C-alpha positions as CSV (number, residue, x, y, z in Angstrom):
1,M,-30.1,-8.3,26.7
2,G,-26.2,-6.8,25.8
3,E,-25.8,-4.9,22.3
4,V,-24.4,-7.6,20.1
5,P,-21.1,-6.6,18.4
6,P,-21.2,-5.6,14.6
7,R,-19.9,-8.8,12.5
8,P,-17.8,-7.6,9.1
9,E,-19.1,-8.8,5.7
10,P,-17.3,-11.8,4.9
11,D,-15.1,-9.9,2.1
12,A,-14.4,-7.4,4.7
13,Q,-12.9,-10.3,6.7
14,A,-11.3,-11.6,4.4
15,A,-9.7,-8.5,3.1
16,A,-8.7,-7.8,6.7
17,A,-7.0,-11.1,7.0
18,A,-5.1,-11.1,3.9
19,Y,-3.6,-7.6,4.8
20,L,-2.7,-8.9,8.7
21,R,-1.1,-12.1,6.6
22,E,1.2,-9.7,4.5
23,L,2.0,-7.6,7.9
24,L,3.3,-10.8,9.7
25,L,4.9,-12.3,6.4
26,R,6.8,-8.9,5.8
27,P,10.4,-9.2,6.7
28,G,10.9,-7.3,10.1
29,R,9.9,-7.0,13.6
30,Y,6.5,-8.2,13.3
31,R,7.7,-11.5,11.6
32,R,10.9,-11.6,13.5
33,R,8.4,-11.8,16.8
34,W,6.4,-15.1,15.6
35,E,9.5,-16.8,13.5
36,Q,11.6,-16.9,17.3
37,Y,9.0,-19.9,18.4
38,A,9.3,-21.7,14.7
39,E,10.8,-24.8,14.9
40,R,10.8,-24.4,10.7
41,S,9.3,-21.9,8.6
42,R,8.2,-22.5,4.9
43,R,8.7,-19.6,2.7
44,G,6.0,-17.1,2.5
45,Q,3.5,-18.8,4.8
46,V,2.7,-17.5,8.1
47,N,3.5,-20.8,11.0
48,Q,0.1,-20.4,12.6
49,L,1.9,-22.0,15.8
50,A,4.6,-19.7,16.0
51,V,2.0,-16.8,16.1
52,A,-0.4,-18.8,18.6
53,E,3.0,-18.4,21.0
54,V,3.4,-14.6,20.5
55,L,-0.5,-14.2,21.6
56,A,-0.5,-16.8,24.3
57,H,2.8,-14.7,25.7
58,Y,1.1,-11.5,25.4
59,L,-2.2,-12.9,27.3
60,W,0.2,-14.2,30.5
61,E,1.4,-10.6,30.8
62,H,-2.1,-8.6,29.8
63,P,-4.9,-11.1,30.5
64,R,-8.2,-10.4,29.1
65,N,-10.2,-13.0,31.1
66,T,-10.1,-15.5,33.4
67,G,-7.9,-18.3,32.7
68,D,-5.7,-16.8,30.0
69,T,-3.1,-16.3,32.6
70,D,-2.9,-20.2,32.0
71,V,-3.8,-20.4,28.6
72,L,-1.4,-23.0,26.4
73,P,-0.5,-21.8,22.4
74,R,-2.0,-24.8,21.2
75,Q,-5.4,-24.0,22.7
76,L,-5.1,-21.0,20.4
77,K,-4.0,-22.4,17.4
78,D,-7.6,-22.6,16.2
79,T,-8.2,-19.0,16.4
80,T,-5.2,-18.4,14.6
81,S,-6.1,-20.1,12.0
82,R,-9.7,-18.4,11.6
83,V,-8.3,-15.3,12.0
84,L,-5.4,-15.6,9.2
85,S,-8.0,-17.3,6.6
86,G,-10.6,-14.6,7.0
87,R,-13.3,-17.2,7.9
88,L,-13.5,-15.9,11.3
89,L,-12.3,-12.5,12.4
90,S,-14.0,-10.9,15.5
91,K,-13.2,-7.3,16.0
92,A,-11.6,-9.1,19.9
93,A,-9.5,-11.0,17.7
94,L,-8.1,-8.9,15.9
95,T,-7.5,-6.7,18.4
96,L,-5.5,-9.1,20.4
97,F,-3.1,-9.7,17.2
98,M,-2.9,-5.8,16.5
99,D,-2.1,-5.5,20.6
100,A,0.7,-8.7,20.2
101,F,2.7,-7.9,17.8
102,D,2.4,-3.8,18.7
103,L,1.4,-2.9,15.1
104,S,1.5,0.5,14.0
105,E,-0.9,3.4,14.4
106,F,-1.3,3.4,10.9
107,E,-1.6,-0.6,10.1
108,R,-4.1,-0.7,13.2
109,D,-6.0,2.3,11.5
110,Q,-6.1,0.3,7.9
111,L,-6.9,-3.1,9.5
112,L,-9.9,-1.8,11.4
113,K,-10.9,0.3,8.1
114,L,-11.0,-3.2,6.2
115,W,-12.7,-5.0,8.7
116,E,-15.5,-2.7,9.2
117,G,-15.7,-2.8,4.9
118,S,-14.9,0.9,4.6
119,S,-14.8,1.6,0.7
120,R,-11.9,4.3,1.4
121,V,-9.3,1.4,1.5
122,R,-8.7,-1.7,-0.5
123,V,-6.0,-4.4,-0.7
124,L,-5.0,-5.0,-3.7
125,T,-2.8,-7.5,-5.5
126,G,-1.0,-8.4,-8.7
127,P,2.8,-8.2,-9.5
128,R,4.9,-5.4,-9.3
129,A,6.4,-5.1,-12.8
130,M,4.8,-2.9,-16.0
131,S,6.5,-2.8,-19.6
132,A,6.7,-0.6,-22.4
133,E,4.4,-2.4,-24.0
134,L,1.5,-2.0,-21.6
135,L,1.0,1.4,-22.4
136,A,-1.3,0.9,-25.1
137,D,-3.5,-1.6,-22.5
138,V,-3.3,0.8,-19.9
139,S,-4.4,3.8,-22.5
140,A,-7.3,2.0,-23.2
141,F,-8.1,1.2,-19.8
142,M,-8.1,5.1,-18.9
143,G,-10.2,6.0,-22.1
144,S,-10.8,9.3,-23.4
145,P,-9.3,12.1,-21.0
146,G,-11.8,13.4,-18.8
147,H,-9.6,15.8,-16.5
148,Q,-6.6,17.7,-16.9
149,T,-4.2,16.8,-13.9
150,V,-3.2,20.5,-12.6
151,S,-1.0,19.4,-9.8
152,M,0.4,16.0,-8.5
153,H,2.7,15.6,-5.6
154,D,4.3,12.2,-4.9
155,H,5.7,11.7,-1.4
156,V,7.5,8.5,-1.3
157,L,8.5,7.1,2.4
158,M,11.2,4.6,1.8
159,G,11.5,1.8,5.1
160,P,14.2,0.5,7.3
161,D,14.0,-2.9,4.7
162,R,15.1,-0.6,1.9
163,Q,11.6,-1.2,0.5
164,I,9.0,1.4,-0.3
165,S,6.9,1.6,2.6
166,R,3.8,4.1,1.3
167,I,3.5,7.0,-0.6
168,R,1.4,10.0,-0.3
169,T,-0.2,11.6,-3.2
170,L,-1.7,15.1,-3.8
171,Q,-3.4,15.4,-7.1
172,V,-5.3,18.3,-8.4
173,I,-7.3,17.8,-11.5
174,E,-9.3,19.8,-13.8
175,A,-12.7,18.3,-15.8
176,Q,-12.6,18.7,-19.4
177,Q,-16.1,17.9,-19.9
178,D,-19.3,17.8,-17.7
179,G,-20.1,14.8,-15.4
180,V,-16.6,14.1,-14.6
181,D,-16.9,11.6,-11.3
182,R,-14.1,9.4,-11.3
183,I,-10.2,9.2,-12.2
184,P,-8.3,5.8,-13.3
185,Y,-6.0,3.7,-10.6
186,I,-3.4,1.6,-11.9
187,Y,-1.2,-0.2,-9.8
188,D,1.6,-3.5,-10.4
189,G,2.5,-4.4,-7.0
190,N,2.9,-7.6,-5.3
191,A,0.5,-6.8,-2.7
192,I,-0.7,-3.7,-2.0
193,S,-3.5,-1.9,-0.4
194,V,-5.0,2.4,-1.5
195,E,-6.7,4.4,1.4
196,I,-8.6,7.4,-0.2
197,G,-8.9,10.6,1.8
198,L,-9.6,14.3,0.6
199,G,-12.1,14.8,-2.7
200,C,-12.5,11.0,-3.0
201,G,-15.6,9.2,-2.4
202,A,-14.8,5.6,-3.0
203,V,-12.2,3.0,-4.3
204,A,-14.3,1.2,-7.1
205,A,-14.6,-2.5,-7.2
206,P,-14.2,-5.3,-8.6
207,F,-10.9,-4.4,-10.4
208,T,-9.6,-5.0,-13.9
209,S,-7.0,-7.3,-14.7
210,I,-5.5,-4.6,-17.8
211,R,-2.8,-7.5,-18.2
212,A,-1.5,-10.3,-16.6
213,D,0.9,-7.8,-14.3
214,V,-0.8,-4.8,-14.2
215,C,-4.5,-4.3,-12.7
216,G,-6.2,-1.1,-12.5
217,T,-9.5,0.6,-11.4
218,H,-10.9,4.0,-10.4
219,I,-11.4,6.4,-7.4
220,L,-14.9,7.7,-7.4
221,L,-14.4,11.2,-6.4
222,A,-16.8,13.1,-3.8
223,K,-18.8,15.0,-6.4
224,A,-18.8,14.8,-9.9
225,L,-17.1,17.9,-11.7
226,E,-18.7,20.1,-14.5
227,A,-16.1,21.3,-17.3
228,G,-13.6,23.7,-15.8
229,E,-14.4,22.7,-12.5
230,T,-11.3,21.5,-10.4
231,L,-10.8,19.0,-7.2
232,T,-8.1,17.8,-4.6
233,L,-7.7,14.6,-4.3
234,E,-5.6,12.6,-2.1
235,Y,-4.2,8.7,-1.2
236,W,-2.3,6.6,-0.5
237,T,-1.0,3.7,-1.6
238,S,1.0,1.0,0.5
239,F,3.5,-1.6,0.2
240,H,4.0,-5.1,1.4
241,H,7.0,-7.3,0.6
242,A,6.3,-10.5,2.0
243,D,9.1,-12.6,0.3
244,E,12.6,-12.3,1.9
245,Q,14.6,-12.7,-1.3
246,V,12.7,-9.1,-2.8
247,P,15.6,-6.9,-4.1
248,D,16.4,-3.8,-2.5
249,E,14.7,-1.2,-4.3
250,T,16.9,1.2,-6.1
251,L,14.7,3.9,-7.6
252,Y,10.6,5.2,-7.9
253,S,9.8,6.6,-11.5
254,R,6.3,8.3,-12.3
255,V,5.4,7.4,-15.5
256,I,3.2,10.3,-17.4
257,T,1.2,8.9,-20.3
258,R,0.1,11.8,-20.8
259,T,0.1,15.8,-19.7
260,A,0.6,17.1,-15.8
261,E,1.4,20.3,-14.5
262,N,3.3,21.0,-11.2
263,V,4.8,17.6,-10.8
264,D,6.5,17.3,-7.5
265,I,8.3,14.5,-6.2
266,R,9.9,13.7,-2.8
267,I,11.7,10.4,-1.7
268,E,12.0,10.4,2.2
269,F,14.9,7.6,2.9
270,H,14.5,6.0,6.6
271,Q,17.4,6.7,9.1
272,D,18.4,3.3,9.1
273,A,18.9,2.9,5.7
274,L,20.3,5.7,4.3
275,P,21.9,5.3,0.2
276,R,25.5,5.7,-0.5
277,Q,24.1,8.0,-3.8
278,V,20.8,9.6,-5.0
279,W,19.9,10.7,-8.7
280,W,17.3,12.5,-10.9
281,S,16.3,10.6,-13.7
282,V,14.7,11.0,-17.2
283,W,13.9,7.7,-18.7
284,D,13.6,7.2,-22.3
285,G,10.3,5.0,-21.6
286,L,9.6,3.1,-19.4
287,D,11.6,-0.3,-21.0
288,G,14.3,2.5,-22.1
289,D,17.8,3.7,-21.1
290,I,18.8,6.9,-18.9
291,A,18.1,9.7,-21.2
292,S,19.6,12.2,-18.6
293,S,20.5,12.1,-14.7
294,Q,21.8,14.2,-12.1
295,A,23.1,13.8,-8.7
296,V,21.3,14.9,-5.8
297,E,22.3,15.8,-2.1
298,L,19.7,14.4,0.9
299,D,18.7,17.1,3.3
300,S,18.5,17.2,6.9
301,Q,15.5,15.1,6.6
302,H,17.1,12.5,4.3
303,S,14.9,13.3,1.4
304,A,15.7,14.7,-2.2
305,Q,12.7,16.5,-3.9
306,R,12.1,17.8,-7.9
307,Y,10.0,20.0,-8.8
308,L,8.4,20.1,-12.7
309,R,6.3,22.8,-14.1
310,L,5.2,20.6,-16.9
311,A,5.8,16.3,-18.1
312,E,4.8,15.2,-20.9
313,K,4.5,11.5,-22.4
314,T,7.8,11.3,-20.0
315,V,9.4,8.9,-17.1
316,V,10.9,10.3,-14.3
317,G,12.1,10.2,-10.8
318,F,14.8,9.6,-8.6
319,R,17.2,6.4,-8.3
320,W,20.1,5.6,-5.9
321,E,22.5,3.2,-4.8
322,W,22.9,1.4,-1.8
């Protein structure tokens, strides 16, 4: 008998399906690929027959089994429904979707890790808004500081849709006490995923609803730290904007609730969506006015960068006009 291919756990199937739905709903080439076959579409929903049409056209040109060259879109509608709902998502079906929609290498990697049930990547959900009154609740969730941030680097990538696509964060922490084995991770997005790398062991679950518009979890460290010991962490936050009505992003800010040394923020714009003007700004709290602002020029890589030796209880970042 041949080897039985592995099947993912139900939760892993659901997570991969949720990520795939977000990719197909997000304005851009994946959505346009199925919308060209949709007689009508509903806001926030994927037209499954139109998606089946994309799969059928791909199989006509790239048959995998006997009969693929004659398969009809309606014959693939049940498969499409099972995949997008997460009820039954085999690796073969996932590969078909990835190939038919020509997903990027990064998105393929994310999907496969989710399908495999890896604890190193999670799909998170929650509205993207944080108000000043949340600070007390966020601080309560974070608890007493067990670590100090020695350095923090955010590399923000903007997409061609004028939305933040991905943020790569490099963070060096120093334990302030023995036994530090995790750091808090606060998020506030419509639908985001977080993937961990260097120095991280797993993304804790379940997630905690701090307030209606903010959630949190913890990133577990690769090892427990003793007082004075340092560790470099790397993680990526990906954003998926499924709603066409989401307004263009016009700022990225880092909220520093305590003290952080060596804060470095870099934002890189897509060559097809460059802003008219960019400013480095400091805000008087999350809901406060702009305290100071300085115009900056983009470099040859369409990016702006700013370094702070020390930051404490402040909100800093870039804002721009399209």
